[in-house]
N, CA, C, O and CB atoms as a CASP TS submission, in Angstrom:
PFRMAT TS
TARGET T0000
AUTHOR 0000-0000-0000
METHOD Language model
MODEL 1
PARENT N/A
ATOM      1  N   MET     1     109.222 115.004 100.918  1.00  0.00           N
ATOM      2  CA  MET     1     107.858 114.564 100.785  1.00  0.00           C
ATOM      3  C   MET     1     106.973 115.635 101.402  1.00  0.00           C
ATOM      4  O   MET     1     106.952 115.800 102.621  1.00  0.00           O
ATOM      5  CB  MET     1     107.636 113.177 101.455  1.00  0.00           C
ATOM      6  N   SER     2     106.246 116.361 100.570  1.00  0.00           N
ATOM      7  CA  SER     2     105.479 117.489 101.060  1.00  0.00           C
ATOM      8  C   SER     2     104.175 117.082 101.737  1.00  0.00           C
ATOM      9  O   SER     2     103.712 117.771 102.646  1.00  0.00           O
ATOM     10  CB  SER     2     105.186 118.419  99.932  1.00  0.00           C
ATOM     11  N   THR     3     103.586 115.986 101.315  1.00  0.00           N
ATOM     12  CA  THR     3     102.364 115.518 101.959  1.00  0.00           C
ATOM     13  C   THR     3     102.617 114.136 102.546  1.00  0.00           C
ATOM     14  O   THR     3     103.599 113.472 102.213  1.00  0.00           O
ATOM     15  CB  THR     3     101.174 115.486 100.954  1.00  0.00           C
ATOM     16  N   LEU     4     101.732 113.725 103.405  1.00  0.00           N
ATOM     17  CA  LEU     4     101.895 112.411 104.022  1.00  0.00           C
ATOM     18  C   LEU     4     101.359 111.338 103.077  1.00  0.00           C
ATOM     19  O   LEU     4     100.250 110.833 103.250  1.00  0.00           O
ATOM     20  CB  LEU     4     101.169 112.348 105.394  1.00  0.00           C
ATOM     21  N   ALA     5     102.154 111.010 102.099  1.00  0.00           N
ATOM     22  CA  ALA     5     101.783 109.969 101.140  1.00  0.00           C
ATOM     23  C   ALA     5     102.142 108.607 101.713  1.00  0.00           C
ATOM     24  O   ALA     5     103.007 108.493 102.581  1.00  0.00           O
ATOM     25  CB  ALA     5     102.487 110.190  99.775  1.00  0.00           C
ATOM     26  N   ARG     6     101.483 107.599 101.229  1.00  0.00           N
ATOM     27  CA  ARG     6     101.774 106.233 101.663  1.00  0.00           C
ATOM     28  C   ARG     6     103.117 105.812 101.087  1.00  0.00           C
ATOM     29  O   ARG     6     103.364 105.960  99.890  1.00  0.00           O
ATOM     30  CB  ARG     6     100.649 105.247 101.222  1.00  0.00           C
ATOM     31  N   LEU     7     103.969 105.295 101.934  1.00  0.00           N
ATOM     32  CA  LEU     7     105.253 104.778 101.473  1.00  0.00           C
ATOM     33  C   LEU     7     105.044 103.386 100.900  1.00  0.00           C
ATOM     34  O   LEU     7     104.164 102.647 101.340  1.00  0.00           O
ATOM     35  CB  LEU     7     106.297 104.751 102.626  1.00  0.00           C
ATOM     36  N   TRP     8     105.865 103.036  99.909  1.00  0.00           N
ATOM     37  CA  TRP     8     105.759 101.726  99.272  1.00  0.00           C
ATOM     38  C   TRP     8     106.651 100.719  99.977  1.00  0.00           C
ATOM     39  O   TRP     8     107.744 101.049 100.436  1.00  0.00           O
ATOM     40  CB  TRP     8     106.127 101.813  97.785  1.00  0.00           C
ATOM     41  N   THR     9     106.171  99.497 100.055  1.00  0.00           N
ATOM     42  CA  THR     9     106.974  98.391 100.573  1.00  0.00           C
ATOM     43  C   THR     9     107.843  97.849  99.436  1.00  0.00           C
ATOM     44  O   THR     9     107.698  98.252  98.282  1.00  0.00           O
ATOM     45  CB  THR     9     106.064  97.263 101.175  1.00  0.00           C
ATOM     46  N   VAL    10     108.737  96.942  99.776  1.00  0.00           N
ATOM     47  CA  VAL    10     109.572  96.295  98.759  1.00  0.00           C
ATOM     48  C   VAL    10     108.678  95.565  97.755  1.00  0.00           C
ATOM     49  O   VAL    10     108.941  95.588  96.553  1.00  0.00           O
ATOM     50  CB  VAL    10     110.585  95.303  99.417  1.00  0.00           C
ATOM     51  N   GLU    11     107.634  94.927  98.245  1.00  0.00           N
ATOM     52  CA  GLU    11     106.717  94.199  97.367  1.00  0.00           C
ATOM     53  C   GLU    11     105.988  95.150  96.424  1.00  0.00           C
ATOM     54  O   GLU    11     105.783  94.825  95.254  1.00  0.00           O
ATOM     55  CB  GLU    11     105.705  93.402  98.194  1.00  0.00           C
ATOM     56  N   ASP    12     105.590  96.332  96.928  1.00  0.00           N
ATOM     57  CA  ASP    12     104.929  97.331  96.080  1.00  0.00           C
ATOM     58  C   ASP    12     105.843  97.770  94.942  1.00  0.00           C
ATOM     59  O   ASP    12     105.418  97.849  93.790  1.00  0.00           O
ATOM     60  CB  ASP    12     104.505  98.552  96.914  1.00  0.00           C
ATOM     61  N   VAL    13     107.095  98.053  95.271  1.00  0.00           N
ATOM     62  CA  VAL    13     108.053  98.520  94.263  1.00  0.00           C
ATOM     63  C   VAL    13     108.344  97.411  93.256  1.00  0.00           C
ATOM     64  O   VAL    13     108.420  97.669  92.055  1.00  0.00           O
ATOM     65  CB  VAL    13     109.365  98.995  94.932  1.00  0.00           C
ATOM     66  N   ALA    14     108.506  96.192  93.733  1.00  0.00           N
ATOM     67  CA  ALA    14     108.767  95.065  92.834  1.00  0.00           C
ATOM     68  C   ALA    14     107.612  94.885  91.850  1.00  0.00           C
ATOM     69  O   ALA    14     107.838  94.651  90.663  1.00  0.00           O
ATOM     70  CB  ALA    14     108.987  93.767  93.642  1.00  0.00           C
ATOM     71  N   THR    15     106.396  94.993  92.334  1.00  0.00           N
ATOM     72  CA  THR    15     105.226  94.877  91.461  1.00  0.00           C
ATOM     73  C   THR    15     105.194  96.019  90.457  1.00  0.00           C
ATOM     74  O   THR    15     104.950  95.793  89.271  1.00  0.00           O
ATOM     75  CB  THR    15     103.930  94.862  92.288  1.00  0.00           C
ATOM     76  N   PHE    16     105.435  97.232  90.913  1.00  0.00           N
ATOM     77  CA  PHE    16     105.430  98.406  90.038  1.00  0.00           C
ATOM     78  C   PHE    16     106.470  98.278  88.930  1.00  0.00           C
ATOM     79  O   PHE    16     106.195  98.600  87.774  1.00  0.00           O
ATOM     80  CB  PHE    16     105.687  99.678  90.851  1.00  0.00           C
ATOM     81  N   LEU    17     107.668  97.807  89.286  1.00  0.00           N
ATOM     82  CA  LEU    17     108.759  97.701  88.312  1.00  0.00           C
ATOM     83  C   LEU    17     108.730  96.393  87.528  1.00  0.00           C
ATOM     84  O   LEU    17     109.394  96.273  86.498  1.00  0.00           O
ATOM     85  CB  LEU    17     110.089  97.834  89.018  1.00  0.00           C
ATOM     86  N   GLY    18     107.971  95.421  88.003  1.00  0.00           N
ATOM     87  CA  GLY    18     107.906  94.127  87.331  1.00  0.00           C
ATOM     88  C   GLY    18     109.168  93.303  87.494  1.00  0.00           C
ATOM     89  O   GLY    18     109.580  92.589  86.579  1.00  0.00           O
ATOM     90  N   VAL    19     109.782  93.407  88.672  1.00  0.00           N
ATOM     91  CA  VAL    19     111.003  92.646  88.963  1.00  0.00           C
ATOM     92  C   VAL    19     110.794  91.856  90.253  1.00  0.00           C
ATOM     93  O   VAL    19     109.934  92.208  91.061  1.00  0.00           O
ATOM     94  CB  VAL    19     112.249  93.595  89.084  1.00  0.00           C
ATOM     95  N   PRO    20     111.574  90.791  90.454  1.00  0.00           N
ATOM     96  CA  PRO    20     111.478  90.050  91.717  1.00  0.00           C
ATOM     97  C   PRO    20     111.975  90.892  92.901  1.00  0.00           C
ATOM     98  O   PRO    20     112.804  91.787  92.733  1.00  0.00           O
ATOM     99  CB  PRO    20     112.286  88.740  91.626  1.00  0.00           C
ATOM    100  N   VAL    21     111.466  90.597  94.073  1.00  0.00           N
ATOM    101  CA  VAL    21     111.892  91.282  95.294  1.00  0.00           C
ATOM    102  C   VAL    21     113.402  91.143  95.476  1.00  0.00           C
ATOM    103  O   VAL    21     114.063  92.094  95.893  1.00  0.00           O
ATOM    104  CB  VAL    21     111.146  90.717  96.526  1.00  0.00           C
ATOM    105  N   ALA    22     113.948  89.979  95.171  1.00  0.00           N
ATOM    106  CA  ALA    22     115.391  89.750  95.324  1.00  0.00           C
ATOM    107  C   ALA    22     116.205  90.730  94.484  1.00  0.00           C
ATOM    108  O   ALA    22     117.299  91.129  94.884  1.00  0.00           O
ATOM    109  CB  ALA    22     115.746  88.311  94.932  1.00  0.00           C
ATOM    110  N   THR    23     115.685  91.119  93.330  1.00  0.00           N
ATOM    111  CA  THR    23     116.386  92.086  92.479  1.00  0.00           C
ATOM    112  C   THR    23     116.501  93.431  93.182  1.00  0.00           C
ATOM    113  O   THR    23     117.546  94.078  93.110  1.00  0.00           O
ATOM    114  CB  THR    23     115.657  92.254  91.130  1.00  0.00           C
ATOM    115  N   LEU    24     115.450  93.855  93.856  1.00  0.00           N
ATOM    116  CA  LEU    24     115.506  95.124  94.594  1.00  0.00           C
ATOM    117  C   LEU    24     116.562  95.079  95.688  1.00  0.00           C
ATOM    118  O   LEU    24     117.287  96.052  95.896  1.00  0.00           O
ATOM    119  CB  LEU    24     114.138  95.450  95.205  1.00  0.00           C
ATOM    120  N   TYR    25     116.651  93.956  96.386  1.00  0.00           N
ATOM    121  CA  TYR    25     117.663  93.834  97.431  1.00  0.00           C
ATOM    122  C   TYR    25     119.071  93.830  96.836  1.00  0.00           C
ATOM    123  O   TYR    25     119.993  94.379  97.438  1.00  0.00           O
ATOM    124  CB  TYR    25     117.432  92.559  98.250  1.00  0.00           C
ATOM    125  N   GLN    26     119.247  93.220  95.668  1.00  0.00           N
ATOM    126  CA  GLN    26     120.552  93.249  94.996  1.00  0.00           C
ATOM    127  C   GLN    26     120.896  94.667  94.565  1.00  0.00           C
ATOM    128  O   GLN    26     122.026  95.117  94.754  1.00  0.00           O
ATOM    129  CB  GLN    26     120.559  92.305  93.776  1.00  0.00           C
ATOM    130  N   TRP    27     119.924  95.377  93.985  1.00  0.00           N
ATOM    131  CA  TRP    27     120.158  96.760  93.575  1.00  0.00           C
ATOM    132  C   TRP    27     120.524  97.611  94.781  1.00  0.00           C
ATOM    133  O   TRP    27     121.403  98.469  94.699  1.00  0.00           O
ATOM    134  CB  TRP    27     118.918  97.337  92.870  1.00  0.00           C
ATOM    135  N   ARG    28     119.851  97.374  95.897  1.00  0.00           N
ATOM    136  CA  ARG    28     120.150  98.152  97.108  1.00  0.00           C
ATOM    137  C   ARG    28     121.572  97.868  97.580  1.00  0.00           C
ATOM    138  O   ARG    28     122.291  98.793  97.958  1.00  0.00           O
ATOM    139  CB  ARG    28     119.138  97.827  98.234  1.00  0.00           C
ATOM    140  N   TYR    29     121.984  96.611  97.562  1.00  0.00           N
ATOM    141  CA  TYR    29     123.332  96.220  97.974  1.00  0.00           C
ATOM    142  C   TYR    29     124.387  96.888  97.094  1.00  0.00           C
ATOM    143  O   TYR    29     125.423  97.340  97.581  1.00  0.00           O
ATOM    144  CB  TYR    29     123.487  94.692  97.920  1.00  0.00           C
ATOM    145  N   HIS    30     124.106  96.942  95.786  1.00  0.00           N
ATOM    146  CA  HIS    30     125.054  97.539  94.835  1.00  0.00           C
ATOM    147  C   HIS    30     124.832  99.039  94.634  1.00  0.00           C
ATOM    148  O   HIS    30     125.552  99.687  93.874  1.00  0.00           O
ATOM    149  CB  HIS    30     124.950  96.833  93.499  1.00  0.00           C
ATOM    150  N   ARG    31     123.827  99.579  95.325  1.00  0.00           N
ATOM    151  CA  ARG    31     123.487 101.006  95.236  1.00  0.00           C
ATOM    152  C   ARG    31     123.189 101.446  93.809  1.00  0.00           C
ATOM    153  O   ARG    31     123.651 102.498  93.367  1.00  0.00           O
ATOM    154  CB  ARG    31     124.617 101.846  95.796  1.00  0.00           C
ATOM    155  N   THR    32     122.423 100.642  93.098  1.00  0.00           N
ATOM    156  CA  THR    32     122.074 100.974  91.724  1.00  0.00           C
ATOM    157  C   THR    32     120.576 101.174  91.533  1.00  0.00           C
ATOM    158  O   THR    32     120.157 101.672  90.488  1.00  0.00           O
ATOM    159  CB  THR    32     122.563  99.895  90.797  1.00  0.00           C
ATOM    160  N   GLY    33     119.775 100.805  92.496  1.00  0.00           N
ATOM    161  CA  GLY    33     118.323 100.883  92.360  1.00  0.00           C
ATOM    162  C   GLY    33     117.761 102.164  92.938  1.00  0.00           C
ATOM    163  O   GLY    33     118.508 103.073  93.298  1.00  0.00           O
ATOM    164  N   PRO    34     116.432 102.237  93.026  1.00  0.00           N
ATOM    165  CA  PRO    34     115.799 103.419  93.616  1.00  0.00           C
ATOM    166  C   PRO    34     116.162 103.546  95.094  1.00  0.00           C
ATOM    167  O   PRO    34     116.422 102.553  95.775  1.00  0.00           O
ATOM    168  CB  PRO    34     114.269 103.352  93.448  1.00  0.00           C
ATOM    169  N   ARG    35     116.173 104.761  95.563  1.00  0.00           N
ATOM    170  CA  ARG    35     116.557 105.038  96.945  1.00  0.00           C
ATOM    171  C   ARG    35     115.486 104.530  97.909  1.00  0.00           C
ATOM    172  O   ARG    35     114.307 104.855  97.774  1.00  0.00           O
ATOM    173  CB  ARG    35     116.790 106.548  97.151  1.00  0.00           C
ATOM    174  N   GLY    36     115.911 103.738  98.869  1.00  0.00           N
ATOM    175  CA  GLY    36     115.004 103.225  99.889  1.00  0.00           C
ATOM    176  C   GLY    36     115.392 103.770 101.251  1.00  0.00           C
ATOM    177  O   GLY    36     116.510 104.247 101.445  1.00  0.00           O
ATOM    178  N   HIS    37     114.471 103.697 102.180  1.00  0.00           N
ATOM    179  CA  HIS    37     114.694 104.216 103.532  1.00  0.00           C
ATOM    180  C   HIS    37     114.365 103.134 104.549  1.00  0.00           C
ATOM    181  O   HIS    37     113.355 102.441 104.427  1.00  0.00           O
ATOM    182  CB  HIS    37     113.841 105.487 103.791  1.00  0.00           C
ATOM    183  N   ARG    38     115.215 102.998 105.542  1.00  0.00           N
ATOM    184  CA  ARG    38     114.944 102.088 106.651  1.00  0.00           C
ATOM    185  C   ARG    38     114.107 102.836 107.681  1.00  0.00           C
ATOM    186  O   ARG    38     114.478 103.916 108.140  1.00  0.00           O
ATOM    187  CB  ARG    38     116.270 101.545 107.286  1.00  0.00           C
ATOM    188  N   ILE    39     112.988 102.248 108.030  1.00  0.00           N
ATOM    189  CA  ILE    39     112.152 102.778 109.100  1.00  0.00           C
ATOM    190  C   ILE    39     112.048 101.646 110.111  1.00  0.00           C
ATOM    191  O   ILE    39     111.281 100.699 109.940  1.00  0.00           O
ATOM    192  CB  ILE    39     110.715 103.262 108.578  1.00  0.00           C
ATOM    193  N   GLY    40     112.839 101.771 111.166  1.00  0.00           N
ATOM    194  CA  GLY    40     112.981 100.650 112.087  1.00  0.00           C
ATOM    195  C   GLY    40     113.681  99.529 111.346  1.00  0.00           C
ATOM    196  O   GLY    40     114.778  99.718 110.821  1.00  0.00           O
ATOM    197  N   ARG    41     113.059  98.371 111.298  1.00  0.00           N
ATOM    198  CA  ARG    41     113.661  97.272 110.549  1.00  0.00           C
ATOM    199  C   ARG    41     112.999  97.061 109.195  1.00  0.00           C
ATOM    200  O   ARG    41     113.249  96.063 108.519  1.00  0.00           O
ATOM    201  CB  ARG    41     113.587  95.998 111.354  1.00  0.00           C
ATOM    202  N   HIS    42     112.154  98.005 108.806  1.00  0.00           N
ATOM    203  CA  HIS    42     111.416  97.896 107.553  1.00  0.00           C
ATOM    204  C   HIS    42     112.027  98.790 106.481  1.00  0.00           C
ATOM    205  O   HIS    42     112.497  99.891 106.772  1.00  0.00           O
ATOM    206  CB  HIS    42     109.945  98.258 107.767  1.00  0.00           C
ATOM    207  N   LEU    43     112.019  98.314 105.251  1.00  0.00           N
ATOM    208  CA  LEU    43     112.506  99.082 104.113  1.00  0.00           C
ATOM    209  C   LEU    43     111.303  99.668 103.394  1.00  0.00           C
ATOM    210  O   LEU    43     110.377  98.945 103.025  1.00  0.00           O
ATOM    211  CB  LEU    43     113.368  98.200 103.151  1.00  0.00           C
ATOM    212  N   ARG    44     111.319 100.979 103.196  1.00  0.00           N
ATOM    213  CA  ARG    44     110.211 101.657 102.528  1.00  0.00           C
ATOM    214  C   ARG    44     110.760 102.578 101.445  1.00  0.00           C
ATOM    215  O   ARG    44     111.905 103.026 101.503  1.00  0.00           O
ATOM    216  CB  ARG    44     109.354 102.459 103.547  1.00  0.00           C
ATOM    217  N   TYR    45     109.910 102.848 100.456  1.00  0.00           N
ATOM    218  CA  TYR    45     110.276 103.696  99.328  1.00  0.00           C
ATOM    219  C   TYR    45     109.258 104.815  99.181  1.00  0.00           C
ATOM    220  O   TYR    45     108.060 104.601  99.370  1.00  0.00           O
ATOM    221  CB  TYR    45     110.370 102.871  98.026  1.00  0.00           C
ATOM    222  N   VAL    46     109.734 106.011  98.842  1.00  0.00           N
ATOM    223  CA  VAL    46     108.859 107.127  98.514  1.00  0.00           C
ATOM    224  C   VAL    46     108.474 106.950  97.044  1.00  0.00           C
ATOM    225  O   VAL    46     109.358 106.887  96.189  1.00  0.00           O
ATOM    226  CB  VAL    46     109.560 108.534  98.782  1.00  0.00           C
ATOM    227  N   PRO    47     107.181 106.869  96.729  1.00  0.00           N
ATOM    228  CA  PRO    47     106.770 106.621  95.344  1.00  0.00           C
ATOM    229  C   PRO    47     107.386 107.594  94.335  1.00  0.00           C
ATOM    230  O   PRO    47     107.768 107.186  93.238  1.00  0.00           O
ATOM    231  CB  PRO    47     105.272 106.691  95.247  1.00  0.00           C
ATOM    232  N   GLU    48     107.484 108.863  94.695  1.00  0.00           N
ATOM    233  CA  GLU    48     108.059 109.853  93.787  1.00  0.00           C
ATOM    234  C   GLU    48     109.531 109.560  93.499  1.00  0.00           C
ATOM    235  O   GLU    48     110.000 109.789  92.384  1.00  0.00           O
ATOM    236  CB  GLU    48     107.911 111.257  94.374  1.00  0.00           C
ATOM    237  N   ASP    49     110.265 109.055  94.497  1.00  0.00           N
ATOM    238  CA  ASP    49     111.676 108.688  94.296  1.00  0.00           C
ATOM    239  C   ASP    49     111.800 107.523  93.321  1.00  0.00           C
ATOM    240  O   ASP    49     112.699 107.498  92.480  1.00  0.00           O
ATOM    241  CB  ASP    49     112.338 108.323  95.639  1.00  0.00           C
ATOM    242  N   VAL    50     110.889 106.559  93.441  1.00  0.00           N
ATOM    243  CA  VAL    50     110.917 105.401  92.541  1.00  0.00           C
ATOM    244  C   VAL    50     110.622 105.852  91.114  1.00  0.00           C
ATOM    245  O   VAL    50     111.316 105.451  90.179  1.00  0.00           O
ATOM    246  CB  VAL    50     109.892 104.322  92.992  1.00  0.00           C
ATOM    247  N   MET    51     109.603 106.679  90.947  1.00  0.00           N
ATOM    248  CA  MET    51     109.239 107.149  89.607  1.00  0.00           C
ATOM    249  C   MET    51     110.340 108.006  89.003  1.00  0.00           C
ATOM    250  O   MET    51     110.595 107.934  87.801  1.00  0.00           O
ATOM    251  CB  MET    51     107.934 107.940  89.655  1.00  0.00           C
ATOM    252  N   SER    52     110.991 108.813  89.822  1.00  0.00           N
ATOM    253  CA  SER    52     112.117 109.625  89.359  1.00  0.00           C
ATOM    254  C   SER    52     113.272 108.735  88.921  1.00  0.00           C
ATOM    255  O   SER    52     113.910 109.009  87.904  1.00  0.00           O
ATOM    256  CB  SER    52     112.580 110.592  90.463  1.00  0.00           C
ATOM    257  N   TRP    53     113.549 107.678  89.671  1.00  0.00           N
ATOM    258  CA  TRP    53     114.614 106.743  89.316  1.00  0.00           C
ATOM    259  C   TRP    53     114.310 106.071  87.977  1.00  0.00           C
ATOM    260  O   TRP    53     115.203 105.891  87.150  1.00  0.00           O
ATOM    261  CB  TRP    53     114.793 105.681  90.420  1.00  0.00           C
ATOM    262  N   VAL    54     113.049 105.704  87.772  1.00  0.00           N
ATOM    263  CA  VAL    54     112.650 105.074  86.505  1.00  0.00           C
ATOM    264  C   VAL    54     112.906 106.031  85.348  1.00  0.00           C
ATOM    265  O   VAL    54     113.429 105.619  84.313  1.00  0.00           O
ATOM    266  CB  VAL    54     111.153 104.657  86.540  1.00  0.00           C
ATOM    267  N   GLN    55     112.547 107.299  85.508  1.00  0.00           N
ATOM    268  CA  GLN    55     112.771 108.287  84.444  1.00  0.00           C
ATOM    269  C   GLN    55     114.252 108.471  84.174  1.00  0.00           C
ATOM    270  O   GLN    55     114.648 108.654  83.022  1.00  0.00           O
ATOM    271  CB  GLN    55     112.138 109.632  84.815  1.00  0.00           C
ATOM    272  N   ASP    56     115.074 108.426  85.200  1.00  0.00           N
ATOM    273  CA  ASP    56     116.525 108.573  85.031  1.00  0.00           C
ATOM    274  C   ASP    56     117.133 107.397  84.277  1.00  0.00           C
ATOM    275  O   ASP    56     118.202 107.532  83.682  1.00  0.00           O
ATOM    276  CB  ASP    56     117.201 108.716  86.388  1.00  0.00           C
ATOM    277  N   GLN    57     116.461 106.236  84.296  1.00  0.00           N
ATOM    278  CA  GLN    57     116.987 105.050  83.623  1.00  0.00           C
ATOM    279  C   GLN    57     116.731 105.072  82.121  1.00  0.00           C
ATOM    280  O   GLN    57     117.333 104.293  81.382  1.00  0.00           O
ATOM    281  CB  GLN    57     116.378 103.804  84.223  1.00  0.00           C
ATOM    282  N   GLU    58     115.849 105.951  81.662  1.00  0.00           N
ATOM    283  CA  GLU    58     115.508 105.995  80.229  1.00  0.00           C
ATOM    284  C   GLU    58     116.539 106.735  79.426  1.00  0.00           C
ATOM    285  O   GLU    58     116.400 106.860  78.209  1.00  0.00           O
ATOM    286  CB  GLU    58     114.161 106.641  80.022  1.00  0.00           C
TER
END
């Protein structure tokens, strides 16, 4: 991440992808979804990583 961009929450990613929050947690458990990062006890996503994952799914 070259600039200090705002990281997305699980809710942000779910809204962007149009899936329930529970689906993101299932994808994370099975390691099939976009890459997320634990920051303390919070799960955050780099927007560019999410968009890259979406492109890889096409």
